[in-house]
N, C-alpha and C positions, 0 to 999 in steps of 0.2 A: 477206679481212681480212688485210692485210699490216702486221705490227707487229714492230719490232726486238726482239731477244732481251732487251736490257737493260730495255726498257719492260715486257716481259712479266714479267721477274724482279721489277721494282719493284712492279708491280701485284700479284703473288703475295705479296710481302712485306707490302704494305698489307693484303691480304686476311687474311693470317695474324694480323696485329695486330688487325684489326677483329673477328675471330671470337672469341667468348667462350663457353666451354662452359656458362656459367651462364645464357645467354640462352634465351628461349623461341623457338619456331620462327619466329614472325612477326618477331621482332627479328633473328633470324639471316638471314632472307630480306632484310630491309631492309639489313643490313650487307653482304651479298653484292652486292645490287643497286648500292649506292653505290660499292663497290670495283671492280666489273667493267664497269660501263656504258661507261667510257671506252675499254675494250679490246674488249668484245664488244657490238655495237650491238643488243642484244635489246630486245623490247617486253614480254616476259613472262618471269618467273622463278618456278618452282614447285618445292616439295619434296614428293615422293611417298614415303611410308613404308610398309613392310610390317608388318602386324599379325599376329604369329605365332599368336595365339589364334584368330583367324577365318580366317587364311591369305588375307588381302585386301591389296590395294594401295589407299591412300587419299591423295588430295591434301589435305595438312594446312596448308600455308602457301603464299602466293604474293605476288608484288610486281609492279606494273605501273604504267606512266605514265598510263594512261587508265582511265576508268571501265569496269569489266566486271562481269558478273553474279556471277562467282565461284562458280558452282554446283559442288557436290561431285562429284568423280570417284571412284567406288569400283568396283573390278573384282577378280575372283578371281585370285590369284597363279598358279594352275595353268591359266589359260585361254589362248586364242590371241591375245589382244590384244597389239599391238606393245609396249606398256609392260610387260606380263607377260613377254614374250620377252626384253626388255632386262634385266629384273631377274634372270631365271633364267640367262641366258647371260653376263651381266656384260660385255657389249660395247656401246660407244656406237652410236647409230643416228641418221642424218641423214635427214630427210624434207622434201624441197623440190622442187617445190611440193606441198602436201598433197593437192590435187585428184587427183594421179596415184596416191595411195596409199590412197584411200578405198575400203575393201572391207567397210564395216560396223563397223570398229573404233571402240570408244566414245571412245578418246582423240582420234583423228583427227576424228571427228564433233563432239566437244565443242570442239576447237580451232577448227575452221572456223566454228562458231556464234559463237565469241568474236572472230572477225576475224583469226585467226592463220593464216598461209599457209605457215609453215615451222616445223619442230620439230627440235631437237637434244636427244636423250635420252642422259644420261650416268649410268651406274650409280654408286650410293653403296655403298661397302663399306669395312670396316675391316680386311680381310684374312681374318678368321675368321668374319665375319657379314655377310650381304647385307642392308643396311639399307633400300635403296629406290632412288629415281631422282632426279637433278637435271635438271629440264626447262627448256630455253630456248626461248622462242617468238618468232617474228618476223612482223611484219605483212606484209612482202614476202618473196618467195622468196629464200632465202639458204643457201649451202653453205659452211661454214667450211673453210679450208685444213687440211692435215694437221697443221702445227705448232699451229694453233689448237685442234684436237681434243686434241693432247697437253697443251696448256695447260689445257683444260677438264677433262681427267682429273686433272691435278694439283690443280685447284680442287676437284673432287669429292672427292679424297682428303683435302684439308684440311677440307672441309665435313663429311665423314664422321666425322672426329674430334670435331667440335663436336656433330654429331647424336648420336653414340654417348654423349658426355658428357651430353647432354640426356636421352636415353632412360634412362641409368643413374640420373640424379638423379630422373627421374619415377618410375622403378620403386621407388627408395628412399622417395620421398615417399608413394607409394601404400601401400607396406608399413607405413610409419610411421602413415599414416591408419588402416589396418586395425587395427593394434595399439592405437592411441589410441582408436578406436571401441570395441573390446572393453574396454579399461580404463575408458573413460567409462561404459559400461553398468554394469559392476560397481561403479564408484565412485559412480555416481548412486544406487545402492541403499543405500549406507551413508553418503551425504552428508546434509546438513541441508536437504533439499528440503521445501517445503510439501507437504501431502498431495495437493493437486490436481495438482501437478507430478510427484509421485512415482508415481502410478498409471500414467501413460503409459510411464514408464521401466520399470516392472514388466512391462507388457504387451509391450514390446519385448524384454525379457530372456526372457520366456516363449516368445515366438515363435521365438527362436534355439535354444531347448532342446527344445521339444516341439510337436507339431502339435495345435492346439485350436481350437474354435469359440466357446466362451464361457469366461469366467473371473470369479470373484468373490473379493473379500477379505472375510473375516468377522472382526470384533473382538468379543471377549467383554466385555460391560459387567459389571465386578465388583460393582457396586451392585445392578443389576436382574437380573443373570443372563441377560439377553437377548443375542442375537447381532446385531450391526449389520453387515448385508451391503451391500457397495458393489460395483457392477458395474464391471469393467474394460473396456477397449476390446475389441470383438469383431472378430477378423480376418475373420469371415464377413460383417461389416457389418450384423448383426442388432441391432435396437434393443431393449435390455434395460431393465427397470425399474431406475432408477439406484440406489435405496436401499430397504432394507426392514429392519424390526426384528422379530425373531421369537424365541421360545424355541428353544433348540438341539435339543429333543427331536424325534424323528422326522426328523432331517436326517442325511445322511452326515457333515456337519461336526460335529454333536453327538457321534456315535460316535467320530470321530477325536479330538476334544478330550478326551473322557472316557477313551479308551484310551491316548492319547498316541502312536498309530501311524497311518500312512496307511490310508485306507479306499478301496478301489476298488469301483465298482459298474457294472453293465450291465443289460440288459433284465430278466433273471430276478430281479435283486435289488430292483427298484423297489417290489415289493409291501410290503417291510418299512418303507419310509419313508412315514409317514402325515402329515407336516407339510404344511399347505396351501401354504406357501411353496414346498416342494419340488415339489408337484403343479403349481403355477403355473409355476415355472421349467421343469419338464419339458415343459410345453405349448409352449415355444419350439422343441422338436424335438430335444433332445439325447438320445442313446441310450446313452452311456457316460460315465463320469467318474471323478474321483479327488479326495479331500480329504486335504490334507497339513496336520497340525497344527503350530503353532509356539508357543513360549513365550519370554517375555523376563524381565526383572528385575521383582521385586516383583509377581508374579502376572499380569503382562501376558501375555495369551493370545489366540490367534486361529487362523484356518485359511485356507488357500488352496484354493479349489475351481476345478477345470478340467473342462470337459466338451466333448464333440464329438458331431456328428450321426451318425457311423458307429457301428455296433453293437459293433465290436471293443473289448474292455476294454483298459484301460491295462496295459501289460506291466510286469514287475518292473524291467526296465532303464529304462523311462520314469519310473517312480516314483523309482528311485535317482538319476536326473538332476534330478528336481524337488526332492528333499529339501534339497540344499545351496542351491538357489536360494531355497527357502522360508526357510532360516536367514537368508540375506541380507535377505529381505523383512522378517523379524521385526526385525532390527537397524535396517533403514531406517525402518520404521514407528515404532519406539520413539524413534529419534533425531528423526524428523519431528514426532511429537507433542510431544516435549520442546522442540524448536526452536520449534514453534508456540506453546506455552505461554510460553516465554521471550520470543518476539517480541511476543505480546500484552501481557505484563507490561512489556516495554520501551516499547511504544507508550503504555501507560497511565501509566508513570512520566514519559515525555517530556511527555505532555499535562498531567499533574499538575504537573510542574516549571514549564511555561509558565503554568499557572493560578496557582501560588503566586508566581511572579515578578510577575504582574499584581497580586496581592493585596499584595505587599510595597511596590509603588509607591504604594498608597493611604496617605494620611496618617491613620492610625488609631492609637489607643492600644491596640494588640493586647495582651490579657492584663493591662491596667492598669485597675483600678477604684479610685477615690478617694472616700472619704467616711467619716463617723463618726457620722452621725445614726441614730436608732432605725430609721427607714424603710430606710436603707441596710443596717444590720445584719440586718434581717429578710430582705432579699433574699439576703445572703450565707449566712444559715442555710439558706434554701431551696435555694440552689445546692449547698451541701455535702451536704444530704440526698439530692438526686436525682442528683448527678454520678456516684456510684459504681454506679448502676443503669443499665439500658439503656432505661428508661422514656422514652416520647415526652414532650417538654416543649413547652408552648405558652406563649410569652412575650407578655404584654399590656403595652402602654405607648404613650404618645404619641410623636410624632416627636421624635428627638433625645435620648431618655432613656438611650440606651446599651444597647438590646436586643441588638445584636450582641456587645458586650463581655460581656454575661451569657452568651450562647450560647458564646462562646469560653472563658469561665471554666468552664462545665459540661464542655466537651470537655477542657480542660487538667487538670481534677481527676478525669477518668474514667480507666478502664483502657484507653481508646482513644487516649490522649494521644500515643502514638508514631506513630499513623497520621494520615491526612489530615483536616483540617477544611475542608470544601468549602461555599462559600456560593453561593446562587442568589437573586438579587433578582427575585422574580416580577413586580414592577411595572415593572422596567426592560427586560424582554425582550418583544418583540411576541408577542401571543397565538399567531400562526401559527408561531412558531419555538420557543415554550416547550417543547412536547412533545419536539422534537429535542434541545433543550438539556438537558432532564432525563434522557431515556432514550437519546439517541444515535440515529443513523440508519445504514442500510446504503447502500452506494454505489449511485447511480442511483435511490434511493427517491423523489426529487422533483427538480425542476429546480434545478440548482446543487449537487446532492449528488454531487460528483466523487470523493469518497472516503468510506470508512467513518469514522464519528465516534463516539467513546466519550462517553456522556452523564455528567452529574454524579453520578447514582446509582452508576455503575460506578467513577468516580473516588473516591467516598467509601467503597468497599468496606472493611469492617473499621474504618471511621472514623466521622465525624459529618457529616451533611448538614444544613446550616442553610438552611431555606426562609424567607427574609425576605419580608415583605409577602404572607403566605400568602392573605390575603383577596382578592388580585388574581388568583388562579388562575381561568381561564375555567371556566364550569360544565361545558362538554363534556369538559374534560380531567380533571375531578375523579374520575370512576370509575376511570380508569387509575392515577391517583395513589393512590387508596384501595387498589387491589389491590397496588400496589407496597409500600405501608406495611404491609398486613396479611400478604401472602404473601412479601414480600421477593423478588419476582420480577417480570419484565416482558419485553416484546419491544421491540427497537429499531424505530424507524419504518421501514417497508418490509421488516422481517425477520420470520421465523417461528420462529427459535430462541429458546427461553426462557433469559433470563439471570438467574441467581440471585446475590443479594448479601446481605451482612450489614452493614446500615447503621443507625446510631442517628440518629433524626430529632429535630431541634430546630426549631420553627417560631416565627415572630414576626409580630405584626400590631398596627396601631394602630386597627383597625376593630372594631366590635362584631359579632363573628361570630354570636353568638346571635341578634341582631336580623336579621342577613343570612339566617340559617336560616329565621326566621319569615317573611321577605319572599320566600323562594324563591330567593335569590341565592347560597346556599351549601348544599351537601348536608349533611343532618343526620348521616348515617353517617360522613362524613369529619370533621365537627366533633367528634363524640364520640370518633373514633379519635385525633384530635389532642389532645383535652382530657383526657389521662391525668393529667398533672401541670401544672396551670395555675400560672403564675408572673407576678405583676404587678410591673412596674418603676415606682416612683413618679415623678411629674414633679418637676422641680427646685423648684417652688413648695411642695412638700410636704417638702422636705429643705433648707430655707434655711440650716440650720446647716453644711451642707457647702460653701456658696459660698466662704468664705475658703480652705478647703483646695483646692478646685478652682481658684480664681484663682491661688494660689501655684504649684500644679502646672503649669497652662498657661503661666504667666509664665516659670517656669524652662525649660520645654520650648522655647518659642518664642524666648526670649532666647538660649539656647544655640545653637539652629539659626541664628538671624539675627545672632549675634555682637553682642548688645546688652548693656551692663553694668547691667542692672536689679537694684537691691538693695533698693528700698523700695516698698511698696504703701500708699498713704494709707488710713487707717481710714475716713475720710469716704466714700471711693470704695466701700469694701466695704459701708457702710451704704446707699449709693444702690443698689448692685446687689441687696441683700437686699430692697429695697422694690419691686423690679420683679417682674412675674408670670412672665416667661420662657416665652412661648408656644412658643419654639423649643427650650426646655430646655437641656441641656448643650451641644448642638451650637451653639446661638446664643451661649452664654457663651464657648465656645472661640473662635469667630470674633471676638467682641468683644475678647477678650484679645489675640489675634494682631494685630488691627488696632491696638490700643493700644500693643503692643510696637513695632510698626513706626513709630508716630508719636511715641514717647517718645525725645527726644534725649539725655537724661541718665540718672542712676541711679534716678530716681523714675518709677514707672509712672504715666503720665498716662492715666487712664481717662475717656473721654467716656461718661457714663451714657446708657443707652438713652433715646431721645427719648420724649416723653409718649405712648407707645403703650398703656401699661397704666394702668388706673384706680387711684387711690390708695385707701387705707383697707382695711377688712376685706373689701370685696366683690371686691378684686382677686384673691383666691384662688378665688372661686366660678366655676362653669361659665360663667355669663353674662358675667362680667367677662373671663374667659379667652378666650371666643369673640370678644368685641368687640375685645380686644387683638389677637388673631390676624387678624381681618378687617382691622383698621387696618394691621397689619404687612404683610399681603399687598398691600393697596392701595398702600402706600408703595413697596414693592419694584417693583410693576408700573409705577408712575409714574416711578420713577427709571430703569427700563430701557426706557422708551418703550413700555410694554405688550408687550414681547417676552417670551414665556412660556418657551420652551425654547432650548437651544443655549448656546454660550459667551456670557457676559454677559447671559443671560436671567434672569428673576425666579426660576425654579426653582433655578438655580445659585446665585444670590445668597442665597436662603433655605435652601439646603442640603437640598432635598427633591426627589424624583423629579418629572418633568414630569406624570405621570399623577396623582400625589397633589395637585399644585398645581391642576390642572384640576378635580379632584374637589372640592377645597375652594372654588374659585371658584364652582362650581355650587352648593355647599352654602350659601355666604354670599351668593349672588345677585350676584356681582361680574361686571360686564361692561363692556367699554370704551365710553365715551361719546364720540360724535363731534359735531363742530360747536361 
């Protein structure tokens, strides 16, 4: 290899520029290969570094033009291999052809297997530290000239600076990672980790402090006085019973909590612990242990139990190491429980916010009741009497009479008015989903349950739950609803934990529940549980005096919303409205007024009286007349919608009633589509 000095100098300058101390070894190899290949026609370039911890030489990076297996080369630094000799003596070595130097050396044997027939090994050193070797491989026998060896040594010196920088950075990074790991372990025990994530961190912390085979965390339930034991990870890989509830008597943990001091125990001490739980845990094979008590704020108390299979008792030094760890555990558990409570409250409030936003979108007269008739005042008196109590209220009334407004008024006048008013329309939710909607479900409890869901009972905690269309509750769900009403507790679908709530129940129905009980369609015990304070909302035909007030109220409301300058309502129109039986009650009246406001071009409200659906005369208020009018009204709506029952533009939407209610009434009145 004959190269002019100027070209060598230029190549060395390019090499110096290309080497960056921040590179990793593979990038460094690539930079060296690109800078040197036009000067040295090598086929392989490798960096071999010395590991002082193991006193080994290891090939850590290489660069080549062709595909090679790249198998690791590891050899002892104090051995007789030629690479070890070059590293120890710090003198370059040229081997060409390699077949002449094969005497079992691993480097030569490995090179021949890779198709390399010549090697030039140059030591890497920064003067004070022997770092390793820079290895050049050639596919054909090759012996570099003396000036080339001088150049390669200068290349190795430059490379050594980069390698030394790399090793220094790597050592600093490793030290940083060690400090960070220790900090993370301590920090994890005082951070806001959920309980399930906290226990593995506690196990890791313990394993760094003391040798153990079993560990439990015990939390004292201040209400029941029981100890809730939760098994931690067992380094020995023994499967423990995950959780147990037990009185603390007869346990080392009980003695530790009572005395406030650590309790150690080994074989001879076992006789004084009579708890069945202790005996059961002892059957796992532990022979010695230690219980460290801890206390937090507001009476928060618990214990850390550690045990091992060896009979040697825990020493005072080990106990002294465990005490500060236990203090951290106490802080972590307290923070974790508080965080869990806040997280659950946050989820509940978020769900409640979404629910309330949905409710706000509904066009309802929330909290607004209009009327001046004796029947209306009777309802108001009943509301005022029952609102201040927590009694269950069952509201009876036909469709469209304003049963939900009555329920909201009861809530608004109660002491729960600052909390949530949660509504469930039992007729609008499929029977298969109603249980989940009421009580919530756990993640994975059924197909599609991708996350835990909070039910309406939990959302209504300390507030009011309004069960509309209660008569539509499936018979198989009624026992669970009865328990929730009586005990104020339930389990989520797919869950085993009992959820306790404080909920005031207001139910409503337009069905005859008593007759349903007689027909076996509704449980009698649930009926009597709901029938604590029955409240009947009169239909509009029984409060005709309120029609003018209601017309004015709805006219003002919709005229303002639609920006219509309505100022006058003809008295003849009010008379026509009073002569109608109103099978759809106030809802039907509201829809009629809204349509009239839309169609009125000037300041006078143009009301198109309901078409002759209702019979005239005294019979119009009777049950038979009312049913005939309702049947005619349903038929007209179905015909106008082309017999489309549900969905947008369907008869149910036009009549303002749920689809199931419409289908029930069609069956009741014998209405079926006629073809042909």
